[in-house]
N, C-alpha and C positions, 0 to 999 in steps of 0.2 A: 587423541586419535582422530584422524580425518575420516569421516564416514562417506565422503562424497566421491572418492576416487573411482568407484565403479559405476557411478551414475552420471547421466547428462541432465542438466537442469536449465530450462529455458526461462529467462526473465522476461516478463511481458508487461508493457505499459500501454494501456488503451487511452487514447486522447481524442477528443472531438475538437474541431476547429472553433465552433461557436460555443459560448458558455452563457447561460441565461443570467445567473446571479452576479458573476464577476466577468464582464466582457473580456474576451481574449486572454483569460487567466493563464492558460497553459504556456503561452509564449510571452506573457507580460514580464517586464523586468522585476526580478526579485533578488535583492541583495547583490546587485551588480551583474546579473546574467538572467536570461529568460528562465522562467520557473521550471520548465521541464528538464533543463540541463542538469539541475541538481540531482534528481532521482536517477537519471541516466548515468551520471558519473558515480553515484552510489552503487548501482548494479555492476558497473564495469570494474569497480574496486572489490567486488566480492569474489574471492578465489573459486568458490563452488559453482558460480553461475557460468555456464559454459557458452552461452550465447544470449545476447539481449535483442529483444524484438519490440518495435513500436507499431501499434495498430492505430491508424489515424486516417482522417479525411482532410487534414490540414495541409495546404501547400506550404505554409510557413514552416511548420514542423518538419515536413519532408525535406525541404531545401536545407534547413539548418542542420538536420541530422546527417544528410549526405555530405555536407561540407565539413562538419566538425567532428562527426563520429562515424567514420567510414566502416568500422567493424559492426555497427548496429544495423540490423536488418529491418527495413521498413515494409510493413504490410499495409497496402492501401485498403481502407474499409469500403465494402460495397455500398451502393446507394441505399439499399433497403435496410441497412443497419445504422444509418447516420442520424436518425431523428433522436432527440433527447429522451423520448418516451420508451425507446427500445431497452429491454432488460439487459443488464450487464452479462448475465449468463448466456444470452443469445450471442452477444458480441464475442465472448470468450470461446464459445463452441466453434464459431467460425475461425477464430485464430488458432485454436488447438488442432483443427483439422488440417492446417497448413504446415504444422511443425512436427518433427519427430524428436521426442525427448522422453526421458524416463519420468521426469517430474516437471511441473509448471509452477513457477513462482510469479504471482501477479501482485503488482502494487500500483500506485497512482502518482502522477506528477504533483498532486496536491499534498504530498507528504514530504516536503523538502528537508525537514529536520531528521528524517530517518537516516541512521548511520549505517555504513557498510558493516561495521562490527556487529550491530544488532541484527541485521539481516543474516549475516554469516552464522552467528550464534544460534538463531532460530532454525536455520537449515540443518546445522549439526545436531541440535537437540531432537528435531523431528526424525532425521534418518537414524539416529541412535535408537529410537523407539519404534521405528517402522518394522513390521506392519501392525503392531499393537494399536497405533494411531494411523488412520488412513488419509488424514489431511491436517492442515494447520491453519489456525485463525489468529491473527494479531489482535490482542485485546488490551484494554486499559483497566486497571483496578479501580473499583468504585466502592467507597465506604461512606455511605450517606443514608439518612433516614428517608425512605421512599414511600410515597402515597399514590394510590390510584385516583381516578377521576371522581370517585364518590367518597373521597376522604377515608379510605380504608388503608391502614398501615400494611405495607407489603413485606418488609424485611425486619421489623422491629416491634416491640411491645411498647406503646406510648406510655403505659403505666410504669415502665422501668426505663429510666433515662440513662441508657448506656452511652458511654463516650463513642463517638463515631468511629474512632480508630479501633474500638473493641468489637464492632459489628462484624459478622461474617462477611468476607468480601464478595461482591458481585463483580461482573466484568462486562464492559461494553465493547462491542465489535468496533474497532477503530479504522478499518479499511486500509491499514498500512501494509498488510502482508497476508497473502494466502498461498498455501503450498498444497498441490494436489496432483493426482495422476489423471491422464486422459480418460482412463477407464471409468473413473469416478464421475467425470464430467458427462460422459456419454450415458452412463447408466442412470444417473440422478438428474441430469440436466442442471447440475449445480456444482460449484467448486468446493462445497463443503460435504464431506462424506458422512458416514454413520458414526465414526469414532474420531472426531476432531480433537487435536491437541490445542488447548488454549495457551497461546504463547504471549506472556505479559511483556509489553513494550513500555519503556520509561515514558511517563506522561509528557515530558518536554519534547520527546521525539515523535510523539503520536499526534502532533498538531495536524489537523485536517482543514484545508482551506475550502470552505463551503460558501463563504460570503466575504464582503469587503472587510469587515472587522477581523475575521479570521486571517485574511491576507496580511493586514497590518500587524496584528499580534505575532503571527508566525515570522514575519520579516524582522520584527524587533528582537524576538528570541534568537533567531538565527544569527543576527549581528552580535548579540551578547555572547553566544557560544563560539562564534568565529570572527573575532575582531580583526579588522584590517590593520596591517602595519601602519605606523604613523605616516610613512612616506607615500602610501597609496590613498590616504584619505583626502576627500575633496576639500 
């Protein structure tokens, strides 16, 4: 059953022109095309996403989007929100104020392995359970022995050496996917509501490019998952 037929869902991708840890990463070539192209095409392939928006201050991204993705709406980020220290919730608030939609789905260009099928499945799972859950967070399962800074065990008993796969799972927020209503954003100044659904994303799809090593690892994995035909290889 498709739960999205009565809702409009805006897909949002915020991107800055400058990147401190990986210079120009949003439009740097990744597996044969600029990095941000991958997530844009993922959102365009999601049946439930009714409109895709890019929030950016980058002339490179603006030009490429208008030339290659004419159905995508570009929102130019105002000057006071362009600094890297600006909180993402402030950026999202500005974006949401310009868009009319029932729900907002936010992701990042730095999640190029995230598939349209995974995004679509998350949307359907959330809407099936709405309003019991008021927002969705993409997470990655973590089963490991964790310690705090003063060597106290957090999630296990050191005297009982359980196998890590038998530990109760914890979850890390992977920044791949958020789904929320504008009312939640306005009321809480946050994309996460009081009753978020933790949506588990396959670890291989949850690669987040934060540094140069992440970029290279993600590109390697992408090429392993999406090998080029022999006649297209260099």
